[in-house]
PLY file of the C-alpha trace (Angstrom):
ply
format ascii 1.0
element vertex 126
property float x
property float y
property float z
element edge 125
property int vertex1
property int vertex2
end_header
-7.68 17.18 1.37
-5.52 14.40 -0.07
-6.59 12.47 -3.14
-5.01 9.06 -3.71
-5.12 7.00 -6.89
-3.75 3.46 -7.06
-2.58 1.74 -10.22
-0.58 -1.28 -11.30
-2.93 -4.08 -10.34
-3.76 -6.94 -12.65
-3.77 -10.67 -13.21
-0.54 -12.55 -12.60
0.44 -16.18 -12.17
1.65 -17.49 -8.84
5.31 -16.70 -8.40
5.06 -13.57 -10.48
5.53 -9.92 -9.58
3.60 -6.68 -9.71
4.39 -3.14 -8.66
1.58 -1.02 -7.33
1.72 2.76 -7.38
-0.28 5.31 -5.44
-0.22 8.86 -6.76
-1.15 11.62 -4.33
-2.51 15.08 -4.99
-3.40 17.78 -2.51
-2.02 18.04 0.98
1.65 17.64 1.81
2.49 14.09 0.78
6.04 14.25 2.06
4.81 14.87 5.61
2.46 11.89 5.82
3.09 8.32 6.83
1.56 6.01 4.23
0.19 2.51 4.19
-1.05 -0.30 2.00
-4.04 -2.43 2.96
-5.94 -5.14 1.12
-9.37 -6.66 1.19
-10.32 -10.04 -0.20
-13.95 -10.96 -0.91
-15.82 -11.68 2.29
-12.92 -10.63 4.50
-11.98 -7.62 6.57
-9.58 -5.04 5.18
-6.15 -5.98 6.46
-2.81 -4.29 6.87
-0.10 -5.07 4.34
2.68 -2.54 4.79
3.42 1.00 5.96
6.19 3.56 5.68
7.11 6.59 7.77
6.94 10.11 6.42
10.69 10.08 5.77
10.71 6.65 4.20
13.19 5.46 6.79
10.81 3.31 8.79
8.76 0.44 7.42
6.38 -2.23 8.66
5.09 -5.40 7.04
2.44 -7.95 7.78
3.97 -11.34 8.53
2.21 -12.80 5.50
4.12 -10.55 3.08
7.42 -10.06 4.86
10.34 -10.91 2.61
8.18 -10.79 -0.52
6.80 -7.23 -0.61
8.72 -3.96 -0.42
7.19 -0.57 0.28
8.87 2.63 -0.85
8.04 6.23 -1.56
9.27 9.03 -3.78
8.29 12.27 -2.11
9.44 14.36 -5.09
6.98 12.44 -7.28
4.34 12.30 -4.55
4.06 8.56 -5.14
3.94 5.48 -2.93
4.95 2.06 -4.25
4.48 -1.56 -3.31
6.75 -4.05 -5.05
5.18 -7.49 -4.78
7.28 -10.55 -5.60
6.66 -14.28 -5.29
2.95 -13.68 -5.40
0.59 -16.33 -4.08
-3.11 -16.96 -4.78
-3.86 -15.84 -1.23
-2.52 -12.38 -2.13
-5.57 -11.90 -4.34
-7.45 -8.82 -3.11
-8.24 -5.21 -3.77
-5.25 -3.18 -2.62
-5.72 0.26 -1.11
-3.22 2.96 -0.26
-3.86 5.27 2.64
-2.39 8.43 4.13
-2.06 9.27 7.82
-3.17 12.91 7.95
-1.24 13.57 11.16
2.14 15.05 10.34
5.56 13.45 10.66
4.50 10.04 11.93
6.08 6.61 11.85
4.50 3.65 10.09
1.33 2.19 11.55
-0.62 -1.01 10.99
-3.80 0.45 12.46
-6.54 1.32 9.99
-7.88 3.95 12.37
-4.93 6.33 11.97
-5.38 6.69 8.23
-7.53 9.60 7.16
-7.38 9.34 3.38
-7.93 6.29 1.18
-7.68 5.53 -2.50
-10.30 3.69 -4.52
-8.27 0.49 -4.72
-6.71 -1.62 -7.44
-7.47 -5.30 -8.03
-4.69 -7.87 -7.79
-5.53 -11.40 -8.88
-3.01 -14.22 -8.56
-3.81 -17.42 -10.39
-2.50 -20.80 -9.30
0 1
1 2
2 3
3 4
4 5
5 6
6 7
7 8
8 9
9 10
10 11
11 12
12 13
13 14
14 15
15 16
16 17
17 18
18 19
19 20
20 21
21 22
22 23
23 24
24 25
25 26
26 27
27 28
28 29
29 30
30 31
31 32
32 33
33 34
34 35
35 36
36 37
37 38
38 39
39 40
40 41
41 42
42 43
43 44
44 45
45 46
46 47
47 48
48 49
49 50
50 51
51 52
52 53
53 54
54 55
55 56
56 57
57 58
58 59
59 60
60 61
61 62
62 63
63 64
64 65
65 66
66 67
67 68
68 69
69 70
70 71
71 72
72 73
73 74
74 75
75 76
76 77
77 78
78 79
79 80
80 81
81 82
82 83
83 84
84 85
85 86
86 87
87 88
88 89
89 90
90 91
91 92
92 93
93 94
94 95
95 96
96 97
97 98
98 99
99 100
100 101
101 102
102 103
103 104
104 105
105 106
106 107
107 108
108 109
109 110
110 111
111 112
112 113
113 114
114 115
115 116
116 117
117 118
118 119
119 120
120 121
121 122
122 123
123 124
124 125
């Protein structure tokens, strides 16, 4: 069983930056592809970014491409999401997720992720 805990959310003005972290315990973090998703009030949970188990492959939603960067530190069992040039439409609860299948590439599909964190709120004011 993998337990994921997100942190780093908060309130920021448009144009600002935040770095989200996702600390993992249990399981073999270094063998799992990881992803970030977000959910705004009244909307479906949507894909933001994903990274392969090695860290060498990444994917981004078009809406965040060029502004967000996903990375991982397998020694620290931690996933990151650097968010720059934030916009009010980035406001959402951000969730990290782990693909429990081993040694996979990044995926934008919610269905492949077996483990989810509790989420961290990001609010961007205009």
